[in-house]
N, C-alpha and C positions, 0 to 999 in steps of 0.2 A: 504494500500500500504506500502510495506516495505521501510525503510529509504533509502536503497541502490537504489531502483527503483525510489523513489522520487528525489534523487540527480541526477540520470541519466536524467530524463525528464526535471528537472529545468536547468541542464547544456545545454541540447539540445535546449530548448526554448531560453536560453540566446544567444547561438551561432547563432540561426536563426535570432534573433533580431539584432545582430551585423551585420550579412550579409545583412539584409534588409537596415540597415542604410548606410552601405558602398555602396550598389547598388544605393540607392536613391541619395547619394552624387555624385556618378559617373554620373548618368543620370539626373542631375538637369536640369530643364527646365524653360524657361521664361513663362510669362503669355500667350504668343502666341504659346507655344508648341515647341519652339526652344530649342535644347539641348545646355546648357551653354558652355560645353567644345568645342563643334563644333563652336560656335560663337567666342570663344577666339582663337581657332586655325585659323579661317578664318581672324580674325583681325590681328593676327601675320603674316599670309601669305600676307595680303594686305600691312602691314607696310614694310615687306621685299621687296615687289614689288615696292612700292613707292621709297624706298631707292635705289634699283637697277636702277629705271628709272632716278632719279636725277643724280646718278653716271654716267650713260651712256650719258645723255644729256651734263653734265658738261665736261666730258672727251672728247667727240667728238668735242665740241666747242673749248676746250683748244688745241686739236690737230690741228684744223683748224687755230687757231690764231698763234700757234707756227710755223707752216709751211706756213703761209701766204696764206692759201687756203680755208678760211672760205667761201669766195664768190662762190667757186666751189662746195662746199658740197651740196649734194642733200638730201632732206627730203620728205617723202611720206605723202601726205595729203589725207584724205578720209572723205566723207560726205555721209549720207543716209537720205532719206525720207521714210515714211512708211504709211500704211493704218490704221493699228490698233495695239494696244499693248495688249497682252493677258498674264495674270498671269499664270505661270506654276509651281510655287512653292513659298516658302517664299522668297521675294525679288528677284525673278527670273521671267523674262518676255520673251515672244516670240514676235518679231516684224515682221509684214508682210511687206516686202520691196516694195516700190513704185518706187524708183529711187536711184541711187548712182553714185558717181564720185570719181575716184582715180587719183591723179596727182603727178608729180614730181615738187619739188620747189627748186630753188637755187637763191642766190642773183645775180649771173651772168646772168642767163637766165630767171629768173622769173618762172612762172608756165608753164609747158609744158607736153607733152605726157599724155594728159587727156584721161582716159578711162571712158566713161559714158554710162549708160544703163537706159532706162525706163523699168521697170519690170512689167510683167503680171503674177501675182500669183493668184491661185485659192483662193477665199474668202470663208471660211467655213460658213455654215448655222448659222445664229445668229450674225454674225459679219459685215454684209453688211452695216448696219446703221452707225456703228462706222467708217467704211472705207469711206463711203460717206461723213460723217461730217468732217473727217480729211482732205479728199481731197478738199472739198469745202472751208475749212478755211485756207488751206496752199498751197500745191503744185498744185492743180487743175488737177492732173492726174486721168483719169477715171479708175474705178476698172475693172480689167480683160481687160485691153486695148488690142485690137486686134493686134496692131503693136508693142506691148511691147515684150521684151525678156522673155521667160518662161523656157529656158533651163539653169538650175543653174550649170550644169557640164560645159557647154560652157562658162558661165560667170566666173567660177573658172579658167578655162584655160587662158582666156584673162586677168583676174585679175593678176595672177601670172606672166604672160609674162611681165607686166609692172615692177613687182618687181625684176625679175630675173637679169635685167641689173645692179641692185644695191645690189646684194647679197654679203655678207661677208662669204666666205667659202661656207658652205651649209645652211646658215641661211638667211631668208628674212630680209630686213631692217624693222625697226619698222614702224608701221602705226600711224600717228598723227591725232587726232581728238579732238574736244572739249569734256570736261569731261562729259557733259550731254548726249552726243551721244554714249558713249562707249557701253552701253547695246545694242543699235540698231546695231552698227557695229559688235559686237560679234554675234548677232542673224543672221545677213546677212552672215557672214563668216561661221557660223555653217550650214546654209542651203546649201551653196556652197560646203563645205567640205563633207557633207553627200551625196550630189548628185555626186560629183567627186569620192567619195569612192566606188560607185557602179561600176566604170570603172577602177579606179586606186587605188590600195591598199595603205594604210599607210597615207592617207590624213586626217589631223585632225586639230582642233583648236590650238594645241600645235605648229603648224608651224608658227603661227602669234603672234606678240606682239603689243599691242595697248597702246600707250603712250599719255599723256596729251599735247595737242597743246598749251594750256595756259602756261604750264611749259616750253615748248620749247621757246615760245615767250618771257617769262620772262628772260630766260637764254641768249637768243640772244640779247635782249634789254640791259641787264646789261653788256654783253661783248662789245657791240657796244659803249656804253656810259661810259665805265669805266674811261677813261681819263677826260671826261667832268664833271662827277659827283664827281670827287675827292674821289673815292672809296666809294661813298654813294650808297649802293645797293638799287635798286628799289624793294619794297616788291611785293610778288606774287599777293596779293589781289589788289594792285594798277594796276599792269600790266594786270591782268585778266580783270579788269573793263575797262581799256583802249582798250584792244583787242575786248571786247564785244560791243563796240560802233558801230562796223561795218560801218566805215567811208564811204565806197563805195557802200552801199546798194542800192543807187538810180542809180548807173551806169548801162547803157544798153549796149548791144553788148557782154555780157559775158555769156549769157544763151544758153541753147541747142535749137535746132530747134523747139522742141515742145513748150517750154515756150516762145519762141520768139513772138508767136502770141497771147499769153495770158497776162493778167494783173497780173501775179504772178512771174515775173522773179526773184524777190528777194528771192524766196523760192527754186529756181532751184539749184540742187546739183552742177552742173557744174559751175554756177555763184558763188556759195559760196566758193568752193575751190580756185577759182581765186581771189576772194576778200580777202580770208585769206592771200594769197601770197602778194597781193598788200598792205595789212595792215602791214605785217611784213616789207616789203620794205619801206613803208611810214615812219615807226618809226626808222629804222636802217640805211638805205643807206647813208644818209648824214654824219653820224658819222663814217662810214666805208670807206668814200671817194669813194663810188661807184656811177658813173654818172647814173642818172635815165633816162631811155629810155621810151618814151610813148608806151604803149601797152605791155611793158615787166615789168616795175616796177610800173606803174599806168595805169588806163584804157585809151583807146583812147578817145580823146576829142570829137570825132564824131564817131558814130557807122559806121562800114564798110558796113552795109546792108541797104536796103530800108525798114526800119521798120515804121509802122504807128505811133510809139512813137518817132521816131528819130527827128522829127521836134521840139519837146518840149525839147530836150536835148541840150540846148544852153549854158550850163555852162562849162567852161574849167576845166577839172579835176585838172589841176595843181593849180588852185585857191582853190581847196578843200583840198589840201595837208596841213598837219600841220607840215611838215617836212622841210621847209626851215630852215636854221640854227637858225635864231633868234627866231622863234616860238618854235623850238625844244628845245632850251636852256631854254625858259620860262617854258615849260612843265616839263623839268628835275628839275628845281628849285622848282616847285610845288610838284613834286613827292617826292623829297628828304627832304621836310620840316618835 
């Protein structure tokens, strides 16, 4: 081989090697096969989302305080139960919905305008055992319940009707749920949007924003107790733990008609969104000088229906509250240590 030819092929081989190294660097993957650049981009996107969420929550509360209208501001709470969770990608899941509840919450009126559905969704072959086990261990809703709602387009229409009265311009208000439920709510909305898209164009997940209920609770609690704590901010992890205690989990009369006859009312989505509202009120109302009303800011001391369990419910909910001022002050001192 002539020297000129040898130099040509050596140069070509070198260029190919450099290109391979660049390509390998660009397409670096983790041990799970995930592309590193995609992970970094997703992390950056999530960080920006969290920053926007905190900015929104803090700004809306600041506006409410400035205009003395915090008690009238409405927040949308959403909860969902499911039959099974199916992995559809790396860290991506599809939840088969069993039940959900959407509600408006304000300090002035408590929880109201609750939209609740027991869902009847087709269970794919191979997933019935998981669905039965989840049902038995939690919400007790039968799979493919004959009286359940199966029309996701209808559910979409009813869902957005609740949101429309609280729109800002052409945007729906954010939906608040606990952080562990975000994937389930996303999956529910995706099903409804896909069904509605068959009849109404332009419906997508981008229409909805899902924010952390724990972050909202933390911000409201800090705003309510600002003067009492002498500018001592209650940490998110402390507020999240306090919210997760679910103080009113044993209260009856909050559940839907279906769960009213079962021994699983604490898992009912309707009951849970109401308890979330009561929990926020229980921690904040006394510091905001909002008179607490039975049935609005805390559960009725006696259920209004003739339930087989009503006879055992003989504890006045007011005694369960940790929010008379002296107790609240003690809790604040503990949180701020």
